[in-house]
C-alpha positions as CSV (number, residue, x, y, z in Angstrom):
1,M,-0.2,0.2,-0.1
2,A,1.0,3.6,-1.4
3,C,1.6,6.7,1.1
4,W,1.2,10.2,-0.4
5,T,1.3,13.4,1.4
6,I,0.1,17.2,0.2
7,T,1.5,19.6,2.7
8,L,0.3,23.5,2.5
9,E,2.6,25.0,4.5
10,R,3.7,28.8,6.0
11,E,6.1,29.5,8.7
12,G,4.7,28.3,11.7
13,A,1.6,26.2,10.1
14,A,1.0,23.9,8.2
15,I,-2.0,21.9,6.8
16,V,-0.4,18.0,6.5
17,I,-3.0,15.3,3.9
18,R,-1.8,12.0,4.3
19,G,-3.3,9.8,1.5
20,E,-2.8,5.9,1.7
21,G,-4.1,3.2,-0.6
22,D,-3.4,1.7,-4.6
23,D,-4.6,4.7,-6.5
24,P,-3.9,8.2,-5.7
25,H,-7.7,9.0,-7.6
26,A,-9.3,6.9,-5.0
27,P,-7.3,6.8,-1.7
28,D,-8.6,4.3,0.6
29,R,-8.0,6.8,3.7
30,I,-7.3,10.1,4.1
31,D,-6.2,11.9,6.9
32,Y,-6.1,16.2,7.8
33,D,-3.3,16.8,10.0
34,L,-2.9,21.2,11.5
35,R,0.0,22.4,12.7
36,G,0.5,25.4,14.3
37,S,-2.7,28.2,13.4
38,P,-3.6,27.5,9.3
39,G,-6.4,30.4,10.1
40,P,-9.2,30.7,7.8
41,V,-7.0,29.2,5.1
42,Y,-8.0,26.0,6.2
43,R,-12.0,26.0,5.9
44,E,-11.2,27.9,2.9
45,L,-9.2,24.8,1.4
46,L,-12.3,22.2,2.4
47,D,-14.5,24.4,0.5
48,R,-12.3,24.5,-2.4
49,I,-12.3,20.7,-2.1
50,R,-15.9,19.9,-1.6
51,G,-16.6,22.3,-4.6
52,G,-14.6,19.8,-6.9
53,V,-17.3,17.2,-7.1
54,E,-19.5,18.9,-10.4
55,V,-15.7,20.0,-12.0
56,H,-14.7,17.5,-14.9
57,L,-11.3,17.9,-15.6
58,L,-8.8,15.6,-18.0
59,D,-12.1,13.5,-18.3
60,R,-12.1,12.6,-15.1
61,M,-14.7,13.6,-12.6
62,K,-12.6,15.2,-9.4
63,D,-14.0,14.8,-5.9
64,E,-12.8,15.1,-2.3
65,R,-11.3,11.9,-1.9
66,D,-8.8,12.0,-5.4
67,L,-5.5,13.4,-4.3
68,Y,-4.6,15.4,-7.4
69,W,-8.0,17.8,-6.9
70,I,-6.9,18.4,-3.4
71,A,-3.4,19.1,-4.5
72,E,-5.1,21.6,-7.0
73,C,-6.4,23.1,-4.4
74,A,-3.8,23.3,-2.2
75,Y,-2.0,25.0,-4.9
76,T,-4.8,27.5,-5.7
77,E,-5.0,28.5,-1.7
78,A,-1.4,29.0,-1.7
79,L,-1.3,31.6,-4.8
80,L,-4.5,33.3,-3.0
81,H,-2.5,33.6,0.1
82,P,0.9,34.7,-0.3
83,G,3.7,33.4,2.0
84,W,2.0,29.8,1.6
85,S,3.7,26.8,-0.3
86,V,2.8,23.5,-1.2
87,E,5.0,20.3,-1.4
88,T,4.0,16.6,-2.1
89,D,5.1,13.0,-3.2
90,L,2.1,12.6,-5.4
91,P,3.7,11.0,-8.8
92,L,3.4,13.1,-11.8
93,L,0.6,12.3,-13.9
94,S,1.5,10.2,-17.7
95,E,0.4,11.9,-20.3
96,A,-2.2,10.2,-21.1
97,E,-3.6,11.7,-17.8
98,E,-2.6,15.2,-18.9
99,L,-4.1,15.5,-21.5
100,P,-7.7,14.6,-22.7
101,E,-8.3,12.5,-26.1
102,G,-8.3,14.9,-29.3
103,A,-5.9,18.0,-27.2
104,I,-2.7,19.6,-28.8
105,P,0.5,19.4,-26.6
């Protein structure tokens, strides 16, 4: 069973998301851990993740259980809140997952 981590952090605070399973698109388990005081960024991240149920990206339904969707939401929050950064050990998506059929690279 593989383990992956997504960390949204700034000095003195972090939101750590850990996923375990065979597929990062549908992990068996996801845990959230807060370190320090992330303030409103944590609630905004959760709201953004939950809003993903209706999003179609790369011919795949994204939802709150997909670690790639969660990472994308974390990157967006880091852009919206200066001083925050994201680190993850998720494997890179294959080209087949990156580009929808018929897309021009």
